[in-house]
N, C-alpha and C positions, 0 to 999 in steps of 0.2 A: 457525212457519216455520223451516226448516232452513237453516243456513249452512255452507258449506264453504270452508275457507281452503286455497288452493293453496299448496304449498310452492314457494319460489323454486328455479328451475332452476340447478343448479351446472354451469357451462360448463367451467371449468378448475380445476385444482388447482396452486397455486403454493407454493414454499418460498422464503422471502426472509429473509436475515439478514446480519449483518456480523461480521467477525472469525471467531470459532469458528463463528458462525452461517453465514457465508459458506462456510466449510470444510464445514459440514453439508450445504449445498445441492449442492456439487460432489461430495461423497462419496455423496449419495443418487443423484445422476445416474449415478455409476459403479456403485454396488452394487445399486440398486433402480430401474433405468431406466424402469419402468412406473408408478412411484408418483406422479410429478409431471409435469404438462404443461410447467411452466416453472420456471426457477431464476433467482433474482436474488441474486447473491453480491457483497457489498461488502467491500473490504479483507480478502479471505479468507486465512486461515492454511492455505493449501493443503498445504504440507509442514509439519506441526505440529512435527515433531521438529527440522528444520533451523532453523525460525524461532526456536525456543527455545535450542537448543544450538549454533548457529552465530551467528546475528545477535545475539540478546540476549546470549549469553554473551560474544561478542567486544566488544560495546558496553559491558557491565558491566566487563570487564577493562580497557577503554580509559579509562573515566571514573572508576574507583575506584583509590585508591593501595593500597599493600601492606597497609595497615591497614583496607581497605574504607571509607575516607573519600572522598567525592566531591571531584574536583579542581576542579569548578566548581558554582556553585549557580544558583538561578533568576534571580538578578540579572543573569546573563549572557545570558539568552535573547534579550531585545530587542536587545542589543548586537550579538550575532552575526547575528541575523536581519536587522537593518538593514544590516549590512555586505555580506551576501550579496545582498540585494535591490539595493543600490547597484551592485554589480558585475555583476549579471546580469539585472535586471528588463528592461532595454532590449534584451536579445539576441533577443527574439522580434519586435521591431519596434514595441512598444508599452509605454510606461511606465505600468503599471496596478496595481502591487503584486502581480503574479502572474508566476511563472516557468512558461511554457507547457510546457517540456520541460527538465528539469535537466540532460540530457546535453549541452545547449548551454552550460552554465554553466562558467566557468573560475575561480571564486573560489579564492583561495589563503589559508588561515588564517594563513600566515606574515606577511601584511600587518597583522595584529593584534597582533604581538609588541611587547612593552613596549621602549621605549628609555630612555636615561638621563634624558631631559627630558619623559617622558610624564606628564601630570597627570591625564588622564581614564582611562576604562576601557581596559584592555589585557590581553594574555595573556602568561603566562610561557612559556618554551620547552616545559615539560612539558605545559602546557595546550594549546598549539598542536599538539603531537604527538597529544594525545588527540582533538582535533577532526579532525585529518587521518585518524586511525584510524576515526572515526565514519563519515566519508564514503567511506572506502575499502572495496572489496569484500573478502570472505574467500576465502582460497585453499586448495587442497589441497597435498599435499607436492610435487606436480609442477608447481605454479605455475598451476594452472587455477582460474578463478573458480568457487566452489561456492555463494556467496550474495552478492548485491549489498549495498552499503552504503546508508546513509540518503541520500536524494536532497537536493540543494540545494533550498531552499524548504520543507523540513520543519521548519525551526527554530522556527516559532511554537508547535509542540507538543513541544518539547524539555523544557519544564518538566514534571516528572513522569516521563516516559519516560527522560530522560537526567540532568537536573538535579533533585535532591531538592526536593520541595515544602516540606519542613521539616527541620530539623537532625536529627531523631530517626528519620527513615525513609531508605531507600535508593531509588535509581531503580527504576522499574517493570521495566526490562530485567533488573536483578539478580534481582528476585523471579521473573520468568518463567523465567530460566535455572536458577536454583538449585532452585526448587520442582519444576520438571519433571525436573531431574536427580535429585533425591532420591526423588521419589514416582511417576514415570511412566516414566522412560527405560528402566529395566531390569526384568526379572522380579522381581529381588530388590534390596534397597537396596545401592547400591555407594558412594554418596558421602554425606557429612554436611556440616554448615555450615562445618566447618573446612578441608575440602580441595577445595572446588569449583574452585579455580584449577588443580588438577592435571588436570582433565578436558581431553582433546583429542578433538574429533570425528574428526579424521583417523585417530587411533589406535584408536578404539573404534566406528567405524561399523558394523563387522560385528557387534558385540555388541548394537548398537541394533536390528538388523533384526527380531527377534521382535516388538518393540513398534511400531516404525515401520510394519511391514507392515499393521497395522490402524489405526494412528492417522493415517497420511498419506493424502491424497486426490490425490496428484500423478501418478498413472499416466495416461498420455495417451490410453488407449483408452476413448473414450466412444461406441463404435459402437452399443451397445445403446440409449443414450439418444437418439442421432440417429435410429436406426431406428424408435424408438417415436413419432417426431414431436415429441420435446421440443425446447424452445428455451431458451437460456441467455443471460443478460446479466450480465457480470462488470464491476464498477466498482472501480477502485483509485485513490484520490486521490494525486496527486503530492506532497502535503504530509503524507502519513501517516508519522508517526514511530515507530509501533509495529511495522509491517510494511512494509518498503520495497517500492514498486511493482515494482521490478526483478524480484522474486521471482515475481510474478504474470505479468509479461511473459515471463519465462523458461518458466514452465509453459505459457502459451498458445502460445508458439512450439513447445514440444514436442508439443502437440496438433496443431498445423499440420503438423509434420514427420511425425507418425505417421498422421494421417488425411487429409492433403492440404489445401491452402489453400482450395479451393472448397468441399470438404465441410465444413471447420470453419466457414467464414464462413456456411454455410447454416443452421447451428444454434447457433453460439456467437459472440457479439461482445464484445470488450473495449473498455471506455472508461476513459480516464485523465484525469479532471477536474483541472485545475490548481488548487492552493490548497485542495483538499478534504483534511481531516484524518481520523483514524481513527475512524469511527463517530460523529463529532460534527458540530457546526455552527459551531465557534468559529473556524475557519480563515478565511483571506482569500478563499477561492474561493466560487463559487456552489454552495450546498449543496442547493437545492430543485429536484427534478426528479421526473417521474412515470415511473418505470421499469415500474410495473405496467401502465400504459396502453400503453406501447411494447411490452411483452411480449404483452399481449393482442392488440394489432393485428397483431403478427407472426404469432401463431397463427391469427388470423382470416383473414388475407390471404395468408400465406406470404411476405410482403415484409419482409425484415430492416430493422431501423431504420438509416438512413443517418446519423442524428444524434440526440442527446438534447438537448432544449432545457432549459437550467438558468437559474436566477436567484438572485441574492443579495438577501436581505431584511434590513432592520434589525429590532430587537426589536419594533417595532410592526407589522411585516408589510409595510412599504413596500418596493417594489422598487427596489434601488440600481442593478442592471445585469442584463442578460440575456446569455447566451453559449451558442453551440452547443458540444457536445462530440462529436467525430466518432470513429467506431470505429478502433481501432488498425489500422495504424500511422499514421493520419492525425492531424493536430492542427488547431486553429483558428488562422487567421492574419487579423489585421486588414487590410482591403483598402486602408487608407490614407486613406480619405475617409468622411464621415459620422460620426455619434455612436458612439465606441467602446464606449459602454455599452449598445448595441443589438445584438442577435444578428444582425440582417440585414446588418451591416457586417463580417461575417467569412466566410471561405471555407476549405474544407479543403485542406491541403497534405500531402504526405508528406515529412517531414524526412529528410535524408540522414545517417543514423547507421550505424556499423558494426554495431550490435547491434539494428537494426530487424528 
């Protein structure tokens, strides 16, 4: 008796990844628009040059002294995180350990300054200034913002990225900045370990163009991908301490400006889950969601996802809470009644921010 095994039918081809993997998906949509039906990009390093040589570089310069020693260590992470949460958790109308949108936060690191009678944890003036610099955006020589700072609420992930995990290593932002500077930024080596602080993006942006032209995926023209029928879901957690979500918002807005709002919404949606960290599950937010199912349904029906249903689980897999995440520029707001741990008790709103 003959047996024939039918091969499973492949309906769609997706590319999904986080960080550099998210960058790869967006780059594929730009350069090879017919290769994939769908893209899922989480915490993407869309502009690979800027994230390393502006954000990571400025953060390294802020947190390291002139001898490259960190001004703060991991023992400060919870201290600063709790202070920020106390100042801003309630700003979205619900005290739940999450900051729904850090643009609503008005935390001032100056409140953590040591006084003469302080007996607990506190910050020196230099440490206060370092933290202020971490939150602040980076500017060009004309005073224009060229890269957003780390958002309020990203503090749970500062250990490692900003504060060294051990005395014998430096923050991850330092390594990202200096390694990119030494080995990738220029066609030929221009900097070594001893003079990394001499680098200025504003002064050398032109010299970076040969490399950034093929390393960066931030060009807003995704017409080919849209015309091919492709769909894209971009996710960037507000608690990402590696790559600030502001950078992805700025890129998405540039796509809207280039292609039009309706055209962009028709093929690409951006979601900003609160409390979601960089490519991990250790943050306070709901980290479990099925973006693949949402993308497949979008391709099947032509109906864009109006929400991603997310849930937070404990190590045993028990569901702690569920929460909808709505596409940018919307955010989820508690309706004021019902269990705040259940997704059905939230509604979408569009917050009124200047940079929406």
